[in-house]
C-alpha positions as MATLAB code, in Angstrom:
seq = 'XXXXXXXXXXXXXXXXXXXXXXXXXXXXXXXXXXXXXXXXXXXXXXXXXXXXXXXXXXXXXXXXXXXXXXXXXXXXXXXXXXXXXXXXXXXXXXXXXXXXXXXXXXXXXXXXXXXXXXXXXXXXXXXXXXXXXXXXXXXXXXXXXXXXXXXXXXXXXXXXXXXXXXXXXXXXXXXXXXXXXXXXXXXXXXXXXXXXXXXXXXXXXXXXXXXXXXXXXXXXXXXXXXXXXXXXXXXX';
ca = [
     -88.427   48.240  -52.313;
     -89.460   45.999  -49.764;
     -92.873   45.404  -51.219;
     -91.263   45.325  -54.483;
     -89.354   42.145  -53.468;
     -92.339   40.467  -51.672;
     -94.422   41.044  -54.039;
     -93.835   38.420  -56.091;
     -93.123   35.729  -53.303;
     -97.045   34.714  -52.332;
     -98.443   34.067  -56.079;
     -94.610   32.244  -57.012;
     -95.168   29.818  -54.325;
     -99.334   29.011  -55.375;
     -97.713   28.655  -58.999;
     -94.807   26.136  -57.660;
     -97.784   23.778  -55.846;
     -99.613   23.612  -59.163;
     -96.256   22.134  -60.576;
     -95.718   19.803  -58.035;
     -99.298   18.861  -56.516;
    -102.453   17.870  -57.558;
    -105.440   20.024  -57.339;
    -106.672   17.587  -54.505;
    -103.782   18.327  -52.106;
    -103.184   21.928  -52.767;
    -105.461   22.938  -50.370;
    -103.760   21.410  -47.255;
    -100.285   22.529  -48.724;
    -101.672   26.100  -48.940;
    -103.202   26.235  -45.519;
     -99.618   24.555  -44.031;
     -98.024   27.406  -46.001;
    -100.035   30.381  -44.692;
     -99.908   28.735  -41.079;
     -96.118   28.306  -41.516;
     -96.076   32.617  -42.003;
     -97.957   32.606  -38.412;
     -95.760   30.478  -36.625;
     -92.963   32.814  -37.754;
     -94.254   35.663  -36.519;
     -94.436   33.545  -33.109;
     -91.292   33.038  -32.855;
     -89.412   35.929  -34.576;
     -91.920   38.058  -32.452;
     -89.574   37.632  -29.229;
     -86.691   37.481  -31.263;
     -87.251   41.011  -32.833;
     -87.978   42.573  -29.502;
     -84.655   41.374  -28.381;
     -82.864   42.988  -31.228;
     -84.781   46.227  -30.620;
     -83.312   46.242  -27.515;
     -79.825   46.333  -28.722;
     -80.030   50.288  -29.610;
     -77.279   51.996  -29.134;
     -74.926   48.937  -29.346;
     -72.033   49.588  -31.252;
     -73.464   53.200  -31.880;
     -76.463   51.392  -33.994;
     -80.040   52.240  -33.655;
     -81.642   49.062  -32.740;
     -84.030   49.184  -36.100;
     -80.720   49.130  -37.713;
     -79.669   46.002  -35.679;
     -83.050   44.010  -36.539;
     -83.154   44.794  -40.146;
     -79.556   44.145  -40.909;
     -79.372   40.460  -39.022;
     -82.925   39.515  -39.729;
     -82.257   40.604  -43.526;
     -79.035   38.343  -43.452;
     -80.344   35.323  -42.290;
     -83.437   35.594  -44.675;
     -80.826   35.987  -47.589;
     -78.891   33.056  -46.174;
     -82.306   31.056  -45.661;
     -83.083   31.837  -49.701;
     -79.503   31.090  -50.943;
     -79.468   27.486  -49.221;
     -83.643   26.734  -50.462;
     -81.956   27.503  -54.123;
     -80.122   24.089  -53.962;
     -83.206   22.417  -52.725;
     -85.918   23.569  -54.492;
     -86.045   21.893  -58.161;
     -88.363   23.067  -61.036;
     -89.345   19.733  -62.062;
     -90.326   16.683  -60.246;
     -88.104   14.379  -62.342;
     -85.041   16.538  -60.368;
     -86.260   15.937  -57.109;
     -83.806   13.550  -55.616;
     -85.663   13.029  -52.506;
     -88.301   11.040  -54.477;
     -88.076    7.255  -55.862;
     -88.829    6.677  -59.701;
     -92.318    5.206  -58.621;
     -93.334    8.271  -56.782;
     -91.960   10.726  -59.535;
     -94.060    8.875  -62.014;
     -96.760    8.747  -59.731;
     -97.138   12.636  -58.903;
     -96.193   13.554  -62.244;
     -99.523   11.616  -63.975;
    -101.633   13.029  -61.250;
    -100.563   16.504  -61.907;
    -100.797   16.060  -65.503;
    -104.242   14.659  -65.406;
    -105.383   17.961  -63.558;
    -103.875   19.940  -66.368;
    -105.131   18.314  -68.760;
    -108.845   18.671  -67.145;
    -107.797   22.438  -66.738;
    -106.853   22.668  -70.492;
    -110.335   21.319  -71.253;
    -112.414   23.680  -69.476;
    -113.855   26.736  -71.494;
    -111.579   29.669  -71.265;
    -112.739   32.834  -70.055;
    -111.400   36.309  -71.031;
    -109.206   37.875  -68.450;
    -111.155   41.406  -68.884;
    -114.274   39.364  -68.068;
    -112.747   37.709  -64.881;
    -111.710   41.110  -63.802;
    -115.104   42.441  -64.157;
    -116.882   39.519  -62.694;
    -118.736   40.347  -59.516;
    -117.772   37.115  -58.074;
    -114.226   38.926  -58.143;
    -115.507   42.240  -56.804;
    -116.653   40.223  -53.936;
    -113.383   38.306  -52.963;
    -111.005   41.617  -53.772;
    -113.428   43.042  -50.990;
    -113.042   40.325  -48.953;
    -109.210   40.458  -48.976;
    -109.418   43.948  -48.656;
    -110.980   43.416  -45.281;
    -108.487   40.629  -44.339;
    -105.461   42.800  -45.308;
    -107.004   45.714  -43.300;
    -107.314   43.570  -40.375;
    -104.060   41.965  -40.520;
    -102.165   45.137  -40.884;
    -104.202   46.885  -37.748;
    -103.393   44.030  -35.490;
     -99.665   43.742  -36.836;
     -99.479   47.871  -35.920;
    -101.817   48.122  -33.175;
    -102.012   44.835  -31.340;
     -98.878   45.864  -28.771;
    -100.547   49.039  -27.812;
    -104.018   47.317  -27.364;
    -102.514   45.003  -25.109;
    -101.041   47.784  -22.797;
    -104.099   49.466  -23.192;
    -105.951   46.424  -21.636;
    -103.015   46.116  -18.933;
    -102.697   42.988  -16.869;
    -101.139   40.940  -20.123;
     -97.977   39.938  -20.874;
     -96.289   41.577  -24.320;
     -95.903   37.916  -25.008;
     -99.564   37.570  -25.607;
     -98.449   39.486  -28.987;
     -96.712   36.557  -30.115;
     -99.542   33.855  -29.264;
    -102.306   35.865  -30.966;
    -100.491   34.463  -34.232;
    -101.613   31.052  -32.949;
    -104.810   31.617  -34.483;
    -103.101   32.707  -38.161;
    -102.144   28.914  -37.822;
    -104.831   27.202  -36.648;
    -107.376   29.052  -39.144;
    -105.734   28.349  -42.275;
    -104.912   24.373  -40.988;
    -108.825   23.898  -40.164;
    -109.733   25.657  -43.516;
    -107.494   23.235  -45.998;
    -108.671   20.402  -43.892;
    -112.344   21.259  -44.062;
    -111.802   21.978  -47.936;
    -110.210   18.523  -48.304;
    -112.272   16.475  -46.049;
    -115.926   18.059  -47.423;
    -114.872   18.945  -51.053;
    -116.292   22.299  -50.533;
    -114.879   25.677  -48.900;
    -118.541   26.438  -47.414;
    -117.438   24.768  -44.193;
    -114.546   26.552  -43.843;
    -116.109   30.021  -44.298;
    -118.910   29.571  -41.799;
    -116.437   28.027  -39.397;
    -113.961   31.233  -39.953;
    -116.620   33.737  -40.044;
    -117.979   32.568  -36.511;
    -114.665   32.335  -35.208;
    -114.235   36.348  -36.338;
    -117.654   37.443  -35.067;
    -116.435   35.760  -31.577;
    -113.569   37.485  -31.697;
    -114.972   41.055  -32.238;
    -117.512   39.864  -29.188;
    -114.720   39.012  -26.722;
    -112.352   42.084  -27.807;
    -115.455   44.401  -27.119;
    -115.994   42.640  -23.882;
    -112.579   42.828  -22.903;
    -112.398   46.596  -23.597;
    -115.928   47.443  -21.841;
    -114.739   45.330  -18.565;
    -111.429   47.465  -18.454;
    -113.238   50.901  -19.258;
    -115.381   50.077  -16.521;
    -113.014   49.322  -14.076;
    -110.850   52.687  -14.885;
    -114.033   54.184  -14.682;
    -114.610   52.863  -11.214;
    -111.135   53.909  -10.049;
    -111.408   57.178  -11.420;
    -114.531   57.401   -9.047;
    -113.264   56.078   -5.982;
    -110.477   58.666   -6.423;
    -112.685   61.396   -6.909;
    -114.296   60.676   -3.554;
    -111.369   60.127   -1.929;
    -109.939   63.709   -2.805;
    -113.459   65.210   -1.889;
    -112.955   63.367    1.672;
    -109.233   64.904    1.800;
    -110.162   68.296    1.184;
    -112.973   68.220    3.636;
];
């Protein structure tokens, strides 16, 4: 049920952007939106940990405290946001008449340009090779994201010597990457710079993780070796 409730949120936000922002500004707006998600992980990580520590309070499990309090806060924010998020630019009370007119004209020009573009069958788009490539890339992203979400605490504990707060700080990358990508897209007019930069950062991350894990395993092996030598000496 959570998945069903959440599934339409992300595409809904992107559709909302098309009604409010011209094409030239949507890249940066999407980057800010994605970066805000990562920032939320940084903030809510320690809060979630604290709520889980309430396990047993009032005879209620910690996970129930977490779902109840965080769920209630989300519902409250959604209710309040309903009074501020309007469907049309002309209904925005925080914009001046001149700003409304300029923004509406910019969005209308982009919409007209898209309408003049040749239409393509949805079935052709579904089976287009580029769509398959993008789907594969997104699958890899989702796989990596969920692996980090579920297993990062265990990996940090296995490495040792690191504060659990690293679990939250690790999400800083989720803020920097979309922001940098959106900036490069708006600056250069192409996604190539962002793709190359993020690919290089991903390779560097893989090398860094492999180095840390290899170093830790080497230290553990040396520690076991010293313990074995000490044990043999004690027996003798």
